Phi, psi and omega in degrees: 000131179277134179281349181282348178253139175277128179296152179284114180231163176305154186309317183292346182257013182300311183294314177300324178295320177297322177298317179298320181295313181298313179294323178296317178298317179296318181296318180295317181295323180276339176294331178295331180228058188297334178295322179288325185286325188245000178257110180266119185294315182243109180272124177289168176301154180303128179087354180286151180284133174287144175252149179299141179159207182299332182281358183232064185294327180287322175296319179301320179293318179295316179299319179295326179288329183277325185312315182300332181278355181253009184285326181292145180302129176092350183291323177297319180294320178298315180295321179299316178298318180298321182271354181074034180238172172267161184299328180296327178292318177299319177299319179294327178291312195250335180259304182284328181069027183262351181220162174228149178284167174285178185298316182297316179290330175297317177294323176296321178295320178297316178297319178299315180298319178299313182296317180295319179296330179274000179081017180234065182294137177294148182258000000 
C-alpha cells in the first residue's frame, strides 16, 4: 500500500485517515534513518521542555510540511487566529524555529495541514 494515497474511508473518517497518512509518511522517512530519529544526543532533565532542534526530528518534519502553506501574505495571521495565538508565535514556530506548540496545538496543526492539502482550509 502506498502512503502517498489516502485510503477510501467513509466520509466522516476523512481527517483521521489523513492524519494516519501524514504520521505514516513521517514514520517511513525516519525509519530509514532510525538512529537519527530516536537517538537524542542531549537529554534534557526529566520533565524539562524540549526546544526545537536536532532533538525534535518529528516536529522538524511537521514544520517543514507546513512552511510552504504559510508563504502567501496573510496566511500566518489566518493560522494564528484559528489557533488563538498571535502572528509572532506562528513566526517563532515556523520561521525562526525558536518555539514549539503544546500537544493540543500540534494536533490542531496536523488537522489544519490535512484540510489545506485537501483544498478545504478551515476559516
